[in-house]
Each structure stands twice: as C-alpha cells, then as structure tokens.
N, C-alpha and C positions, 0 to 999 in steps of 0.2 A: 503236591503241597509246596508252596513257596517258602524258600528259606528266609528266615527273619534276618534283617540287616540291622546290625547294631548302630545306634545313633552316633553320629560323628561327634568327636570331642570339639569343644570350642577351640578355635585357632589361637595359638600362642601369640599371634601377631595382633590380636585384638587389643584396643586401648583399654587400660584398667583405670577406673574411676576411684579416687581416694575417698576416705571417710567424708571429707568435705567435698561435695560434688563439683566444686569450682576448680579442683585440682585433678589432673589426669596424667597417667603414664602412657605415653605413646609407644608404638612398636619400635624396636631398635633400628637405627639407621642402617643403610646398606654398607657394604665393605669399603666402597670408594670414599664414603663420608666419615668412616670410623677414625681417621687420623686428623680430623678437623681441630682437635684440641692440642695437637702437637706442632712443633716447628718444622717437621720433616719437609713439607711442601715448600716452605719459605726458604730453605737452605740454598736453593738454586734459582730462585726467582729474582729478577732485577729489582733493585732498591731494597727489597726485604732481606736479601742475603748479606748486606753490608756488615751487619753485626749479628753474629750467631748467638741468639738468645734462647736458651732452652725453655725458659718460662713463657715463651711466646706461643702463639697458636697459628694455625694455617690461614694464609690470606684467602684461600679458597672458601673457607667458612664464611668470611665476610661477603665474598662475591655471591655465594649461594643465598645468604639471607637478604642481601640487597635485591636480588632477582625475585626471590619468593614473595617479598612484600612490595615489589614494584617501586623501589626507591630510585629516583632519577634526579637529574639536575633540577633544582628548584626545591628539593627536599633538604632537610638538615639532619645530620647524624651526629651522635654523641657517644664517646667512649670514656667513661669515668675513670677507668684504669688503663690509660693509653699505652703504657709500656713503651716499646720502641716504635710505636705509631703504625702498627699493622692496619688497624681500621682506617686511620686517617689517610694512609698511603693508597689504599684501595679506593676510597672515596674520591681522593684527589685525582686519581687516574681515570675516573669516570665523570669528572666535572661536578661532583656532588660536594656541597659545603659540609664541613665537619668541624666539631669541637672535641677536644680531649684534655683531660687533666692527668698529670703525672706528678707524684710527690717525691720520687727518687731523683735527686738533682743530676746525677750522671746519666741515668736512663733518659731523663728529660732532654739532655743535650744531644744524645744520640737521635732521639725522636725528632728534635728540632731540625737537625741536618737532613734526616731522611725525608722529611715532609716539606723542605724548602727546595724548589727547583728553578727559581727565577734568576739564573746566573747569566752573566755575559760570557758565553762559551769561548770566545776568542781570548778573553782575559784569563779564564780558567785554564785553558790550554797553555797560555804563555806562562802563567805562574807555575804550572806543573813542570814545564821545561826548565824554567828558571831554578826551581828547587832542585831538580835533578842535576843541573850544572853546579849549583852551590855545594851540594853534597859531594859531588865527584871531585871538585877541585879543592875543597876545604876540609876534606875528611880527616886530614892529619890533625886538625884542631879538635877532633872528637875526644882526645885524651885529656882535655883540660878540666873535666868535671870531677869534683871530689865525690867519689861513690860512697864515701862514709856518710854523706848527707842524704843518701837515697834510702827509703824504707827497706828494711831487711828482706821482706817478702819479694820485693821487686828485684833486689840483687840476686836472690836465690833462683830466680826464674831465667836468668841470662848469664852468659859469660861476661866478664868485664868488658872485653872488646866490643861485643855486640851491644851491650847496654850503653856504652859510650856513643856508639853510632845512633842508637835510638834517641838518646838525650840530645845529641847534636841536631838531629832532624827536628826535634821538638823546638829547640832554640831558634832554628831558622824559620819555622812556621810562625812562631810568636811575633816575628817582625812584620807579618802580613796584616792587612786590614780586613775587617769583617765585610761580608760574610765568608770570605775566602779562607781566612785564618781558621774559623771553626770547622769548615769543610775538611781542610787538610789535617787538623788536629784529630777529628773523628776518624779519618782514614788511617792515621798512625795508630790510634787507639784500637781500631778494629784489627790491626796487623799484629798486635802484641802477642796474642795467644798462638798465632800461626808461626811466629818467630822463636818462641820460647824453647829453652832447653829442658824445662820441667814439664811434667804432665799437667797441662792446664785445661783439660777437657772439662766441660760443665758437668756437675755443679762445683766440683772440688778442684783446688790447686794443690798438687802434690810435689813440692820441691825435691823431695828425696827420690822420686821416680824420674829418672833422666830419659829423655828422648832425643832424637836427632835435631839439633838446633839449626835454624835457618837464618841466613843473613838478613838482618833487619832492613838494610837498604833495598834489597831485592823484593822482600815481602811488601814493604811499604810502596814501592813502585808499582807492583802488580795490583795492590789494593786501590791506589789512586786511578790507574788506568781503567780498572773494572768499574769504579764508581762514576767516572766521567762518561764512560761508554754507556752505562745504564741511564744516566741522565739524558744523554743525547738521543736515546731510543724512545723517549717520551714524546708523543705528539705535542706540538707547540701550543695547541689550544688548551691543554691541560696544565701547563707549567705554572699558570697563575690562578688555578682553581682555589677558591677561598678555603683556608685551613687554619684553624685557631687552636694552638697548643698552649695550655696554661700550666705553669709550674705551681701546682696546688693540690688540694685535698679532695678526693671523691666524696667525702662526707659533707663538704661545703664548697660546691663548685663555683658559686657566685654567678651562675648563669641566670638570665631572666626566666620567669615562669612560662611554661607551655610554648616553647619554641622548637622542640625537638620532634621529628617525625619517626625516628627509630634510634634506639640505643643498642649498641652491641659492645660487649666487653667480656673479659675474662679476669676476674679479681684474683688476688693471691689465694691459693688453695690452703686448706687447713692441714698442712702436711709438714710443718716445722722447717720450711725452706726460708733461710735467712737471706733476703735479697741484698741487704747491706754487705754481708760477708762475701757473697758470691761475686761481687764486683770490686773487691778490694784491690786487685791488681791494677785495674784501670783507674780507680780513684786515687790510689797511691801514686801511680806513675805521673798523673796529671797534676799532682800537688793539691788536690782538693782536700785530702786528709792524709795524715801520716801515722796514725795509730788507731788501735781498736777503740779507744775512748773517743777520738774525734769522729770515727765512723758512727759511733752510737749517737753522739751529740748532733751531727749534721745530717744523718740519714735515718737511723733506726727510729728516732723519736718522731719522724715525719710520717711514718708508714703505719697502716693499720696493723694490729697485732695478729701475726700468723706464725710466729716462731718463739720458742721459749727463750732465746737469747735476747729478746726485746723486753723481758719481764723482770721487774723487781718485786718480789713477793710481798714486800712490806707495804706496797701501794694498793693492795687489793684485799678484799674480804671474800675468801673462798666460800664461806657459808651463805653469802648473799651477793653473788658475783654479778647478777644481771641487773641492768639499768632499769629505772622506773619506766622508761620508754618501752623496753621490750616486754615488761610485765603488763603494761597497759595495752599493748598491741595484741598479745595473746598470752593470757595468764596461765592457761593450761600447758602451752608449749614451754613457757618459762619454768614451770614446775618439773616437766619432763627433763629439760636440759639441766636443771639444778641437780636432779638425781644422778645424771651422768657425771657431772662435775664432782659431786661428792664421792662417787665411786672412784674417779680418777685420783682424787686427793688421797684415798686409802691405798690405791695401787702404786702410786709413785714411791711410797715408803718401802715397797717390796722390791724395788728395782734399784740397781746400783747408781744410775745417773740421776735418780730423783728429779726427773724433768718436770717442769711446771705445765704439764699438759692441761691440768684442771683450769688454771687461770687462762691459758691460751685459748681454750675452747670458749669459755665464758666471754672474754673480752673480744674475741673475734666476732661473735654474733652481735655484741654491743656496737662494734665499729661498723660492720657491714649493714646493720639496720639503719644507721645514719646515712650510709651511701644509698641504700634503697629508697629511703625517704626523700633524699635530694633528687634521685633519679625520677621518682614519681612526680615531683614538683615540676621538673623541666619538660616532661613529656606532654605532648598534645593529647587531648582526650581520644581514646581509641588506638593510640600508638602502642607499638610493641617494644619491649625491653628484653634483649636476648643475652643470656649469661652462659658462658662455658665454665663448668664447675667440676670439681672432683670431691668425692666423699672421703672420709678418713676413718682410722680406727686406732687412735693412740692407746697404747697398752691394751689393745684388743677390744676397746669400747667403741662400738660402731657409731659414727656421727654421720647421718644421712644429710649432708650439707644442702644438697639441692632441694630436698623436700622441706627442710627446716626453713630455708630462705623463701621457698614458695609460700609457706604458711605465714611467715612474717609479712611477705608482700601483700597477701590478702588483708591482713590486719591494717596495713598502711593505707589500703584503698584500691589496690589493683583488683580488677574484676575476676580474672581467671589466671591459672598458670598450667603449663604442660611441662612434662619432663620426658626427654628422649635420650636413651643411652647411646653414647658414641662407641666406647670400647671398654674393655676390662683393664685394670691397672694392678701393679704390684707383683705380677707373675715372676719377674726376674729375682725376687727375694725369697723364692720358695725354699732355698737351701739354708737360709738364715734361721737357726734355731731360736734366736733371741727375738725374732719378729713374730707378730701375730699371723694367722693363716686365714684371715677373713678375705673374701673376694671383694675387691674395690672396683670402682668404675668411674668413668668420666662421662658427663652428661651435658645436655643443653637444657637450660631452664628458660622458658619463654613466658614472659608476663604480659598481660594485656591491661592497659589502663582503661 
C-alpha cells in the first residue's frame, strides 16, 4: 500500500495579490539587494562618497533599475526627491539624461556640485595647489575672525584654533570664481564632520560627547584630493552628459507633460526625521542660516511634512486633516487613515512629548499625493515610477506607507503597483522600552502608468 504524500504548502515566495488586484506584493529581494535603501554602498563609491548622507540610498539600486527596464542613452530619468543626486550621478555616468528636483537649499548645493563634472582640470589642479599655498603661508591670519559671531552649535563642534583654520579656508575659497568656488566650498563642507571634536555622526550632533579632533587643513586637503581624483576617473564622454537639477518642489516640478521614461526616487520617510535640523552644522557654517528660526523659515517651510518639528498645530484641523484631493482619489482610504489619525490624537495625550504624529501622518499623505500626481503627469504612458519607502508606527499605530501610496497612485491613474520588501528596520531599538515593538520594513514600490 502506497504511503500518502501530504500536499505541499504554497511557497512563501509566491506573489500575494491585494484586495484590489492591481496591487501585488512580490517575494522579498535577495540578500545582496537588501541594502538598496541604505547609503552603505555609496560610502566608498567615487562621487557618491563626497557627502556622507544617511538619508540617501544605494547607487546600486539605481543601476539595478536602469538595467531591469533597459534605460539607456536616449531615455530620460526623473528623481522628484533628488537629495544629494544619487540618481542623477548614476544616470550621468551612463550618458543618460536626467532631471531632479530638490527643495532643501543646502542639499541642492551638494547635489549641484556632485552632478557637475565639466571642469578645466588643469585649472582645478592649479587652484587646489594655490589654495594649499595660501593656507600654508597665511595661516597665521586665521586668528582674525571673531568667533562670537559664529553660531554656538558650530563653536561647540571645534576647538577655537581649528575653527579659525576652517573659517580662514572658507574666506580664501570665497575669493575664487564659479564653478570652482562652489566645488571647493562643498569640499570644505564635506570635511566638517570629519574634523569635528564633537560626535557628529548622523543623524545627531552631540557637542557634549567629545571625540578626537582632526586638523581641519589636513582633512580639507584630503577631501579635495579625493574629489578631484574621482572626477578624473570619469570617462571624458560622460562629463557633459545632460543633467538638470532644479531647486524646487516635487509637488510642482514644472516639467513638461509625458517626457520621462523612468522615475526613480526615495522620498522622506514618515519617521519624524527633521532634514532641516540634521544639516544645521553645514548650513550654519556656510552662513545660510544662523538660528533655529531661520532654519525653519528657509528650509523647513520648503519641505513636505515628515517631522513633527515642521508642524504648527493651529494651522490644521485634526478632525478633518485630509485634503479634498485625497478624499476624491480614494474616499475609503481617506476614512481608514482618518481613523488612525484620530487614534494618534488620543495617544499623544498619554505620552510626555505629546508629539503631533496625528498631523504629521495626515499632512504627509496630502503632500506626497501631490508629488505622485505630478510624477504621473510627467511620465510617458507605460513608464515605471520606482519609490524606495519605509513604513512607520508612531505611538505604535502602524502606517503601511508603501501600500497606502500604492492605493493613492491607482486613484491618480497608475494602472498597477507592486511592493517588494528590501529589509527589516528598527531592530536596533529593541531595548528601548519607550518605543513600540512592531516590525518595520523598507520596500520598493513600483508604479506603472
């Protein structure tokens, strides 16, 4: 008598179709691809490594998507949240035309320098040598700056002597003409955290935690050498690849309709990360702002809502937080989200910080809906829009960001969406008793127009 064989269980790797069949969860990516949403790969890659930006993603993710969708020279790529230009740099290195919008003025400046490669290298070398000589022979003049005029946060990050050196270098750089002046200014800016005597690892600056300070002149010199070396390693045929970076808003890019073959981006996550605050050292040092209020006026107000520090509660109605646009796109989803917002409104009163997560969640989706709508407009029919996203759980209320945005995208007009998990997140906070214990993840949301 033959032994009965139990039927095999369905593979866990099989795609899972959502309630709306136009949305699908794909199997999780392989281990190699799991870090696509982090800056880890970019830390040591030419050009990408110039500014260590933890809110960035891997350049390998862009390469992978370009190859998967056969994007080659002649195609046009768009990144509505360009950040420090990871997408644009990858496209430029392949001769692919690209557009990007970035609303953070300082981050825009970094991206501009990273994506401009058309220098006279003899002049660039000469200016680097000239700066080195000026610094060497005039360093005694570095003590002429009144440090009382420097924002306190900057003073706390350096010894007086080192800060005088850094300010002297900046003064010498400001004598140069563009585009070389901006190149060396960004080199100096990228050197700040490496030279600091305070713990300035991302995302926080901790002036009370002291580390071994490094000589600002030496760190700047190494940074300049590395940046010039990286530029010279680029094949000459790619140095003038078309790349268009716009200081502007992803919600209103201003680009013409249906010109984009692929959109690749990673918007701010719904995780209360204050992009304006995290770059205070750099913006203060360069004189772009000198106080928390100026940071708010010049930076926070330009960004989509993704942090409670951007919120003035008097400007919003928590009971009816979602815009008419979101309600019209998917009324059922708007009701589901309003329930979560209402719950967060009650929970915030039970916590010491009373953080405005309720408003943050509501306004985040209002803002990103506008960005999705603009993204749909500029894409050619049949084109893909790829978003690296993370979900969140403020006060333990789970917000499946990737699925919510997928549903909103369908309401805007996208034909389908897929979600594929990259990695789990939040594991390092397990010991924090004040934090929720929900498993979070980072995913790729792919939309098809």
